[in-house]
VOPAGU-2260 file (C-alpha; in pm, 1 decimal, decimal comma):
REM VOPAGU-2260
SITE   aa  ch    i         X         Y         Z
SITE  MET   A    0   -3888,6   -6044,2   -2340,5
SITE  ALA   A    1   -3701,4   -6343,9   -2199,0
SITE  TRP   A    2   -3319,9   -6368,1   -2184,1
SITE  GLY   A    3   -3120,3   -6688,1   -2161,9
SITE  VAL   A    4   -2813,2   -6722,5   -1936,7
SITE  PRO   A    5   -2558,9   -6674,6   -2219,7
SITE  ALA   A    6   -2748,1   -6371,8   -2344,5
SITE  LEU   A    7   -2768,6   -6222,4   -1995,6
SITE  ALA   A    8   -2396,4   -6277,0   -1941,9
SITE  GLY   A    9   -2318,8   -6109,2   -2271,8
SITE  ARG   A   10   -2544,8   -5818,7   -2185,1
SITE  ARG   A   11   -2373,9   -5777,5   -1847,6
SITE  ARG   A   12   -2032,1   -5770,8   -2015,3
SITE  TRP   A   13   -2159,2   -5512,1   -2262,2
SITE  ALA   A   14   -2306,9   -5301,6   -1979,7
SITE  GLN   A   15   -1983,2   -5320,8   -1781,8
SITE  SER   A   16   -1785,1   -5209,5   -2087,1
SITE  LEU   A   17   -2026,4   -4922,7   -2134,9
SITE  VAL   A   18   -1986,3   -4816,1   -1770,7
SITE  ARG   A   19   -1607,9   -4832,0   -1798,6
SITE  ALA   A   20   -1615,3   -4626,6   -2117,8
SITE  ALA   A   21   -1843,1   -4370,5   -1957,2
SITE  ALA   A   22   -1614,6   -4349,3   -1654,2
SITE  VAL   A   23   -1312,4   -4295,2   -1877,2
SITE  ALA   A   24   -1501,5   -4025,6   -2066,3
SITE  VAL   A   25   -1587,4   -3848,8   -1739,8
SITE  ILE   A   26   -1225,5   -3865,9   -1621,2
SITE  VAL   A   27   -1096,4   -3733,1   -1953,7
SITE  ALA   A   28   -1352,6   -3452,3   -1951,9
SITE  ALA   A   29   -1261,4   -3362,6   -1594,0
SITE  ALA   A   30    -892,0   -3365,7   -1680,7
SITE  LEU   A   31    -949,9   -3139,3   -1979,3
SITE  ALA   A   32   -1159,6   -2903,3   -1767,9
SITE  ALA   A   33    -894,6   -2899,6   -1495,5
SITE  SER   A   34    -626,3   -2827,4   -1754,7
SITE  ALA   A   35    -831,8   -2539,0   -1889,2
SITE  GLN   A   36    -881,4   -2405,7   -1536,8
SITE  VAL   A   37    -508,6   -2426,9   -1467,3
SITE  ARG   A   38    -440,9   -2225,8   -1781,3
SITE  LEU   A   39    -715,1   -1979,9   -1690,5
SITE  TRP   A   40    -607,8   -1926,4   -1329,2
SITE  LYS   A   41    -232,7   -1947,3   -1386,2
SITE  ASN   A   42    -180,8   -1607,5   -1221,7
SITE  THR   A   43    -370,9   -1345,3   -1028,5
SITE  GLU   A   44    -388,1   -1102,3   -1317,9
SITE  THR   A   45    -556,8   -1360,9   -1539,6
SITE  VAL   A   46    -823,5   -1411,1   -1273,8
SITE  PHE   A   47    -899,7   -1038,6   -1267,8
SITE  ILE   A   48    -905,1   -1009,8   -1647,4
SITE  HIS   A   49   -1139,6   -1307,6   -1677,2
SITE  ALA   A   50   -1370,5   -1163,6   -1410,9
SITE  LEU   A   51   -1383,1    -826,7   -1587,7
SITE  ALA   A   52   -1459,4    -997,8   -1918,8
SITE  THR   A   53   -1752,0   -1188,8   -1772,0
SITE  THR   A   54   -1910,5    -922,6   -1547,9
SITE  LYS   A   55   -2018,6    -560,2   -1569,5
SITE  ASN   A   56   -2005,7    -278,1   -1314,5
SITE  ASN   A   57   -1803,8    -499,4   -1082,6
SITE  PHE   A   58   -1675,1    -262,0    -815,4
SITE  VAL   A   59   -1487,6    -527,0    -618,5
SITE  ILE   A   60   -1291,8    -655,0    -918,3
SITE  GLU   A   61   -1211,3    -308,3   -1056,4
SITE  ASN   A   62   -1094,9    -179,5    -718,4
SITE  ASN   A   63    -897,2    -489,5    -622,2
SITE  PHE   A   64    -736,7    -519,4    -964,7
SITE  GLY   A   65    -626,3    -157,3    -939,9
SITE  ASP   A   66    -478,7    -221,9    -596,6
SITE  TYR   A   67    -302,5    -533,2    -728,5
SITE  LEU   A   68    -150,4    -339,3   -1019,4
SITE  THR   A   69     -30,8     -58,2    -792,4
SITE  ASN   A   70     135,1    -310,3    -562,4
SITE  SER   A   71     295,8    -465,7    -871,9
SITE  ASP   A   72     463,5    -132,6    -963,2
SITE  ARG   A   73     211,8     -69,6   -1241,9
SITE  ALA   A   74      31,3     231,6   -1101,0
SITE  ALA   A   75     -37,3     381,8   -1444,4
SITE  ASP   A   76    -222,7      64,6   -1544,6
SITE  ALA   A   77    -413,8      75,2   -1216,8
SITE  LEU   A   78    -569,5     419,1   -1268,5
SITE  PRO   A   79    -841,0     320,2   -1522,1
SITE  HIS   A   80    -961,7      38,0   -1299,4
SITE  ILE   A   81    -974,6     245,4    -981,9
SITE  SER   A   82   -1142,2     527,7   -1175,3
SITE  GLU   A   83   -1408,5     281,4   -1286,0
SITE  ALA   A   84   -1448,7     162,9    -927,1
SITE  LEU   A   85   -1506,1     523,7    -819,6
SITE  ARG   A   86   -1757,7     572,1   -1100,1
SITE  ILE   A   87   -1953,0     277,4    -962,0
SITE  ARG   A   88   -1914,8     383,8    -597,1
SITE  PRO   A   89   -1809,7     749,9    -569,1
SITE  ASP   A   90   -1804,6     738,4    -188,3
SITE  SER   A   91   -1593,1     427,2    -150,8
SITE  PHE   A   92   -1330,4     470,3     119,6
SITE  GLU   A   93   -1117,2     187,7     -21,6
SITE  ALA   A   94   -1122,8     318,3    -378,6
SITE  HIS   A   95   -1024,0     671,8    -275,1
SITE  VAL   A   96    -732,5     535,9     -71,5
SITE  ASN   A   97    -625,4     313,4    -361,3
SITE  MET   A   98    -648,8     602,1    -607,0
SITE  GLY   A   99    -439,9     819,4    -377,4
SITE  ARG   A  100    -176,6     547,9    -341,5
SITE  SER   A  101    -156,6     500,8    -717,9
SITE  LEU   A  102    -115,7     873,3    -775,5
SITE  VAL   A  103     158,0     895,7    -511,2
SITE  ALA   A  104     339,5     608,9    -683,0
SITE  LEU   A  105     327,3     813,4   -1004,9
SITE  GLY   A  106     460,5    1123,2    -828,0
SITE  ARG   A  107     127,8    1305,0    -862,2
SITE  LEU   A  108     111,4    1421,2    -502,2
SITE  ASP   A  109    -116,6    1719,6    -565,2
SITE  ASP   A  110    -371,3    1489,5    -729,6
SITE  SER   A  111    -349,1    1230,6    -451,6
SITE  ILE   A  112    -437,9    1464,5    -166,7
SITE  PRO   A  113    -807,6    1517,5    -259,7
SITE  HIS   A  114    -856,8    1139,9    -260,2
SITE  PHE   A  115    -690,7    1087,6      77,2
SITE  SER   A  116    -884,7    1385,5     213,3
SITE  ARG   A  117   -1210,4    1239,2      83,4
SITE  ALA   A  118   -1128,0     905,0     244,5
SITE  ALA   A  119   -1056,5    1082,7     573,9
SITE  ARG   A  120   -1394,2    1256,9     554,5
SITE  ILE   A  121   -1570,1     927,4     484,4
SITE  ASP   A  122   -1398,3     767,8     785,1
SITE  PRO   A  123   -1252,1    1039,2    1011,3
SITE  HIS   A  124   -1106,2     781,7    1250,6
SITE  SER   A  125    -916,1     579,6     990,8
SITE  SER   A  126    -542,6     569,9    1052,7
SITE  VAL   A  127    -500,1     446,6     693,2
SITE  ALA   A  128    -649,4     761,3     541,4
SITE  LEU   A  129    -479,4     995,6     789,0
SITE  ASN   A  130    -138,3     831,9     755,8
SITE  ASN   A  131    -152,8     839,3     375,2
SITE  LEU   A  132    -266,7    1201,3     375,7
SITE  ALA   A  133      13,5    1293,3     615,9
SITE  ARG   A  134     267,0    1111,3     399,1
SITE  ALA   A  135     152,4    1292,7      85,1
SITE  LYS   A  136     182,1    1628,3     262,8
SITE  PHE   A  137     526,1    1531,8     392,9
SITE  LEU   A  138     644,5    1437,9      43,1
SITE  GLN   A  139     519,5    1775,1     -80,2
SITE  GLY   A  140     754,7    1936,6     169,5
SITE  GLU   A  141     465,7    2053,8     387,0
SITE  VAL   A  142     616,0    1918,0     708,6
SITE  ALA   A  143     420,8    2150,7     939,6
SITE  GLU   A  144      92,8    2036,9     780,9
SITE  ALA   A  145     193,8    1671,3     799,9
SITE  ILE   A  146     261,8    1672,0    1175,3
SITE  PRO   A  147     -99,4    1710,9    1302,0
SITE  LEU   A  148    -213,6    1452,9    1046,5
SITE  TYR   A  149      46,2    1204,7    1169,3
SITE  GLU   A  150     -60,5    1281,1    1525,9
SITE  ALA   A  151    -421,1    1205,3    1431,5
SITE  ALA   A  152    -311,6     879,8    1264,7
SITE  VAL   A  153    -126,9     778,9    1582,3
SITE  ALA   A  154    -431,2     864,7    1794,6
SITE  ALA   A  155    -654,5     659,6    1563,7
SITE  ALA   A  156    -428,9     352,7    1585,1
SITE  PRO   A  157    -201,7     375,2    1892,0
SITE  ALA   A  158     -76,8      19,0    1844,6
SITE  LEU   A  159      70,2      90,6    1499,2
SITE  ALA   A  160     438,4     179,4    1493,5
SITE  GLU   A  161     470,6     306,6    1134,7
SITE  PRO   A  162     293,1     644,8    1175,6
SITE  ARG   A  163     501,7     710,2    1486,7
SITE  ARG   A  164     827,3     674,0    1294,9
SITE  TRP   A  165     732,6     931,5    1034,0
SITE  LEU   A  166     586,5    1160,5    1298,7
SITE  ALA   A  167     922,6    1140,4    1476,0
SITE  ILE   A  168    1108,8    1237,7    1157,6
SITE  ALA   A  169     871,4    1530,0    1101,6
SITE  ASP   A  170     909,8    1639,3    1465,8
SITE  LEU   A  171    1288,1    1630,9    1430,7
SITE  MET   A  172    1271,7    1840,1    1114,8
SITE  ALA   A  173    1054,8    2089,4    1303,5
SITE  GLY   A  174    1307,6    2100,9    1588,6
SITE  ASN   A  175    1094,8    1912,6    1843,0
SITE  THR   A  176    1343,7    1648,5    1956,8
SITE  PRO   A  177    1163,8    1548,1    2282,7
SITE  ALA   A  178     841,9    1470,8    2091,5
SITE  ALA   A  179    1036,3    1266,4    1835,5
SITE  LEU   A  180    1211,4    1072,9    2111,2
SITE  SER   A  181     879,3     989,5    2276,4
SITE  GLN   A  182     731,2     858,2    1951,3
SITE  LEU   A  183    1034,0     645,3    1867,4
SITE  GLU   A  184    1052,6     494,8    2214,7
SITE  ARG   A  185     692,1     383,0    2182,8
SITE  ALA   A  186     748,6     257,8    1826,4
SITE  VAL   A  187    1038,5      39,8    1941,4
SITE  GLU   A  188     823,6     -96,3    2223,9
SITE  LEU   A  189     560,2    -191,8    1967,8
SITE  GLU   A  190     810,3    -347,7    1725,3
SITE  PRO   A  191    1116,9    -440,6    1932,3
SITE  PHE   A  192    1282,9    -641,4    1653,9
SITE  SER   A  193    1308,3    -350,0    1409,8
SITE  GLN   A  194    1680,1    -273,7    1394,1
SITE  GLU   A  195    1620,6      30,4    1175,4
SITE  TRP   A  196    1392,7     195,6    1428,5
SITE  ARG   A  197    1614,5     101,3    1721,2
SITE  ARG   A  198    1914,6     255,9    1543,6
SITE  LEU   A  199    1708,8     566,8    1472,7
SITE  LEU   A  200    1609,6     586,7    1840,2
SITE  GLU   A  201    1971,7     557,9    1951,5
SITE  GLY   A  202    2067,3     831,6    1707,1
SITE  VAL   A  203    1797,2    1062,8    1843,7
SITE  ARG   A  204    1915,0    1001,6    2199,7
SITE  GLU   A  205    2270,0    1093,7    2101,5
SITE  TYR   A  206    2141,7    1391,9    1904,9
SITE  GLU   A  207    1946,4    1515,4    2207,2
SITE  ARG   A  208    2254,2    1490,6    2430,4
SITE  SER   A  209    2487,2    1653,8    2179,6
SITE  PRO   A  210    2365,8    1741,5    1827,5
SITE  ALA   A  211    2723,5    1777,8    1701,6
SITE  ALA   A  212    2847,2    1445,6    1843,2
SITE  ALA   A  213    2994,2    1193,2    1601,8
SITE  ALA   A  214    2749,7     928,4    1728,3
SITE  ALA   A  215    2463,3    1140,5    1594,0
SITE  SER   A  216    2619,5    1182,9    1249,0
SITE  GLU   A  217    2395,6     921,3    1081,5
SITE  LEU   A  218    2083,8    1096,0    1208,4
SITE  ARG   A  219    2212,4    1436,8    1098,3
SITE  GLY   A  220    2272,0    1296,5     751,8
SITE  ARG   A  221    1920,7    1150,6     743,8
SITE  LEU   A  222    1763,6    1478,7     850,3
SITE  ALA   A  223    1973,6    1678,4     604,0
SITE  ALA   A  224    1852,5    1451,0     323,5
SITE  GLU   A  225    1488,9    1492,1     432,1
SITE  HIS   A  226    1527,6    1871,0     437,7
SITE  ARG   A  227    1679,0    1865,8      88,3
SITE  ASN   A  228    1390,6    1650,4     -35,5
SITE  ALA   A  229    1141,0    1892,0     117,5
SITE  ALA   A  230    1321,6    2186,0     -42,0
SITE  ALA   A  231    1313,2    2023,3    -385,3
SITE  ALA   A  232     941,5    1944,0    -353,4
SITE  LEU   A  233     859,6    2298,6    -245,7
SITE  GLU   A  234    1073,2    2448,2    -521,4
SITE  ARG   A  235     882,9    2246,6    -782,0
SITE  ARG   A  236     561,5    2397,1    -649,4
SITE  GLY   A  237     697,5    2751,0    -663,4
SITE  LYS   A  238     744,4    2790,2    -286,8
SITE  THR   A  239    1095,1    2928,4    -313,1
SITE  GLU   A  240    1120,0    3092,9      28,0
SITE  GLU   A  241    1002,3    2783,3     214,9
SITE  ALA   A  242    1243,6    2574,9       8,2
SITE  ARG   A  243    1528,6    2806,8     105,8
SITE  ILE   A  244    1455,0    2752,1     476,4
SITE  HIS   A  245    1481,8    2375,3     437,6
SITE  LEU   A  246    1806,6    2407,7     242,2
SITE  GLN   A  247    1948,3    2625,7     516,9
SITE  LYS   A  248    1856,9    2362,0     777,3
SITE  ALA   A  249    2021,9    2092,8     564,3
SITE  GLN   A  250    2342,3    2296,4     554,2
SITE  GLU   A  251    2331,9    2351,8     930,6
SITE  LEU   A  252    2310,4    1975,7     978,6
SITE  GLY   A  253    2624,1    1932,1     772,5
SITE  GLY   A  254    2463,7    1851,5     439,9
SITE  PRO   A  255    2564,1    2011,8     108,2
């Protein structure tokens, strides 16, 4: 077929119009797709929900969604997802820790301990598992049981300050002021800008010099409150005699 110049020019104009129209169509389609994606990914929760709707037996999504919900103060909503993660991988260290954390957030300390214990068996050198297990025991009022667990957490991660702080509090409650002082001094070295820990260290130093001194009054109040909390936790579990001992210590420190 032969084309004359006018015909060729007209065909070129038609082709150019077609290209422009196609380009516009592509841009519009891309814009619509982008808009849909923006709506779809507008928040983290939507991402998780979409992933769960489009996959099955997805351990990573179930476990991470549960962790996200716990961190969003929605521990009750987290439990089904972490339970599903554990169904998929019963020996998952991360899922057992996340389940324990969710249960602690719900006040279910007794139920949390088997999960933290399982995590500690899976990875015996994990400061995360040991610290969480120690914290659960401490919140139960089992201070004597918490101390060796905190010590193990410190040994597993010597550069972490957080386990040292709670070990120091537990040591103080057990009457071991020198051990508490040593832990707090190291914690402040590790995190020198923490005013809370520095103030706690100064209080312990004053308390060691003179437990009845006015400068140690803030620490005495803190310890009295911790003893009362331990007493209440033990009383709820039927350990009346142990609870009475903590209440007596709270009174000796000047608490009600």
